[in-house]
C-alpha positions in Angstrom: -31.2 36.8 -8.5 -29.2 33.6 -9.1 -25.4 33.6 -9.2 -23.6 32.5 -12.4 -22.4 29.4 -10.5 -26.0 28.5 -9.4 -27.2 28.9 -13.0 -24.7 26.4 -14.1 -25.7 23.9 -11.4 -29.4 24.3 -12.3 -28.9 23.8 -16.0 -27.9 20.1 -16.8 -26.8 20.9 -20.4 -24.6 23.9 -19.3 -23.3 21.9 -16.4 -22.2 19.1 -18.7 -20.4 21.5 -21.0 -18.5 23.2 -18.1 -17.6 19.8 -16.7 -16.2 18.7 -20.1 -14.2 22.0 -20.2 -12.7 21.1 -16.8 -12.2 17.3 -17.1 -12.0 15.2 -20.3 -14.8 12.7 -20.8 -14.4 9.5 -18.7 -11.3 10.8 -17.0 -10.5 12.0 -13.4 -7.5 14.3 -14.2 -8.3 18.0 -14.9 -7.2 19.7 -18.1 -3.8 21.4 -18.0 -5.3 24.9 -18.3 -7.3 24.2 -15.1 -4.2 22.9 -13.3 -2.0 25.8 -14.4 -4.3 28.8 -14.5 -7.4 28.2 -12.4 -6.5 25.9 -9.4 -3.8 28.2 -8.0 -6.6 30.8 -7.4 -9.0 28.4 -5.7 -6.7 26.1 -3.6 -4.6 27.0 -0.6 -1.1 25.7 0.0 0.3 27.1 3.3 3.8 28.1 4.3 6.4 25.4 4.0 4.1 22.8 2.4 5.4 20.6 -0.4 3.8 18.5 -3.2 6.5 16.3 -4.8 6.9 16.4 -8.5 5.6 12.9 -9.2 2.4 13.4 -7.3 -0.8 13.2 -9.3 -3.0 16.1 -8.3 -6.6 15.4 -9.6 -7.9 18.5 -7.9 -10.8 20.6 -9.3 -11.7 24.2 -8.7 -15.3 23.4 -7.7 -14.2 21.6 -4.5 -11.7 22.6 -1.8 -8.1 21.5 -1.6 -6.0 22.8 1.3 -2.5 21.8 2.4 -1.4 23.0 5.8 1.8 24.5 7.0 4.9 22.2 6.5 2.8 19.3 5.3 4.2 17.1 2.6 2.7 14.9 -0.1 5.3 12.4 -1.3 5.9 11.1 -4.8 3.5 8.7 -6.6 0.5 9.7 -4.5 -2.9 10.7 -5.9 -5.1 13.4 -4.5 -8.6 13.7 -5.8 -11.2 16.2 -4.7 -13.6 15.6 -7.6 -16.5 14.5 -5.4 -15.5 16.1 -2.1 -13.1 18.5 -0.4 -9.7 17.3 0.7 -8.4 19.3 3.7 -4.9 18.4 5.1 -3.7 20.0 8.3 -0.3 21.3 9.5 2.8 19.1 9.7 1.1 16.1 8.2 3.0 13.6 6.1 1.3 11.9 3.2 3.7 9.0 2.3 4.6 7.6 -1.1 1.9 6.0 -3.3 -1.1 7.0 -1.2 -4.5 7.5 -2.7 -6.8 10.1 -1.0 -10.2 10.7 -2.5 -12.5 13.3 -0.9 -14.4 14.1 1.1 -11.5 13.8 3.5 -10.4 15.9 6.4 -7.0 15.3 8.0 -5.8 17.0 11.1 -2.3 18.1 12.3 0.8 16.0 12.9 -0.5 12.9 11.1 1.8 10.3 9.7 0.4 8.3 6.7 2.8 5.6 5.6 3.0 4.0 2.1 0.3 2.6 -0.1 -2.6 3.8 2.1 -6.1 4.3 0.5 -8.4 6.8 2.1 -11.6 7.2 0.1 -14.8 9.0 1.0 -16.5 7.6 -2.1 -18.6 4.5 -2.8 -20.0 3.2 -6.0 -23.7 2.1 -6.3 -24.1 -1.5 -7.4 -27.8 -2.3 -6.5 -29.2 -2.2 -10.1 -28.1 -5.5 -11.7 -29.2 -4.3 -15.1 -26.8 -1.4 -15.2 -23.0 -1.4 -15.1 -21.6 -0.4 -11.7 -19.5 2.3 -13.4 -22.8 4.0 -14.6 -24.6 3.9 -11.2 -24.8 6.8 -8.8 -22.0 7.3 -6.3 -22.3 8.2 -2.7 -20.0 10.1 -0.4 -19.4 10.3 3.3 -16.6 12.4 4.9 -13.6 10.6 6.4 -12.0 12.5 9.4 -8.7 11.7 10.9 -7.9 13.7 14.0 -4.6 15.1 15.2 -1.5 13.0 15.9 -2.6 9.7 14.3 -0.4 7.2 12.6 -1.8 5.2 9.6 0.6 2.4 8.8 1.4 0.9 5.3 -1.3 -0.7 3.2 -4.2 0.4 5.4 -7.6 1.1 3.8 -9.9 3.7 5.4 -13.5 3.5 4.1 -16.1 6.2 3.7 -17.7 7.8 6.8 -15.0 6.7 9.2 -13.8 8.9 12.0 -10.4 8.1 13.6 -9.9 9.8 17.0 -6.9 11.7 18.2 -3.5 9.9 18.7 -4.8 6.6 17.4 -2.8 4.1 15.4 -4.0 2.0 12.4 -1.8 -1.0 12.0 -0.3 -2.1 8.6 -2.8 -3.8 6.3 -5.8 -2.9 8.4 -9.2 -2.4 6.7 -11.0 0.3 8.7 -14.8 0.1 8.2 -16.0 1.7 11.5 -14.9 4.7 13.5 -12.0 4.5 16.0 -12.1 6.3 19.4 -9.2 8.5 20.5 -6.1 6.8 21.9 -6.6 3.3 20.4 -4.8 0.9 18.2 -6.7 -0.9 15.5 -5.5 -3.9 13.5 -6.8 -6.7 11.2 -9.4 -7.2 8.4 -12.0 -6.0 9.3 -10.2 -3.8 11.8 -10.7 -4.4 15.5 -9.4 -2.4 18.4 -6.5 -4.3 20.1 -5.2 -1.7 22.5 -6.4 1.4 24.4 -4.7 4.0 26.5 -5.5 3.8 30.2 -5.2 7.4 31.3 -5.4 6.5 35.0 -2.5 4.1 34.9 -0.6 5.9 32.1 -0.1 2.8 30.0 -1.5 1.2 26.8 -3.4 -2.0 27.6 -4.6 -4.9 25.4 -8.3 -5.2 24.8 
C-alpha cells in the first residue's frame, strides 16, 4: 500500500497543490507557516550551531537541511534546499553573503569566506523555443571534504568534489574536482600547488 507521501508524488495535480501550500508561485522562499511550524520538526541543528538573524533560509521540509555542532551561518547568506539536501558538518563557518543551493554536502572544520556561490543546480537551455526559466533543471551534488578553505568570491559548480585540506583561491571558478591537499586558483580553476608528503612541503605545480 502506497504511503501518503508517495501518493502525493504520483499525482501531479495533488503535488502542485501541496507545492503551492509550501511555496508561493514563482518564488523560492517557503511560506511563514512552513518556516515556523513545520521545518523545526524536519531539520536538524546541532549543539552550539548558529544561524544569524539576517540569513535567508529557503529550506523546505521535503529535503534535508542539517547544521553540525558549533557551525555558523553568517548574515546575508542564502541557504536553499529546494532541489537537493544541504548538509553542513561540525565547526564549519559559512561567511557573510554566501549562496548555497543543494544538493551540497560540506564536511567539518571548513572555512567559507565572503560572497561565495556553491550551487548543485543547473538550468536547461537547449530548447531555443522555450525560455530558459521554463526548461528542466538538473542537479549534481557538490561535496567539500574536511578542513578546506574557500576564499572570497569563489564559485563552485555542480558535481564538483573538493578533497580534504584543499584551498580554493579568491575569485576562483571551480568547474572540475580538486584532489586532497591542493591549491586551486584562476578562471577556470587550475591547480597551482600540491602538498608533497615525502618532503613535508607545498610545491608549485
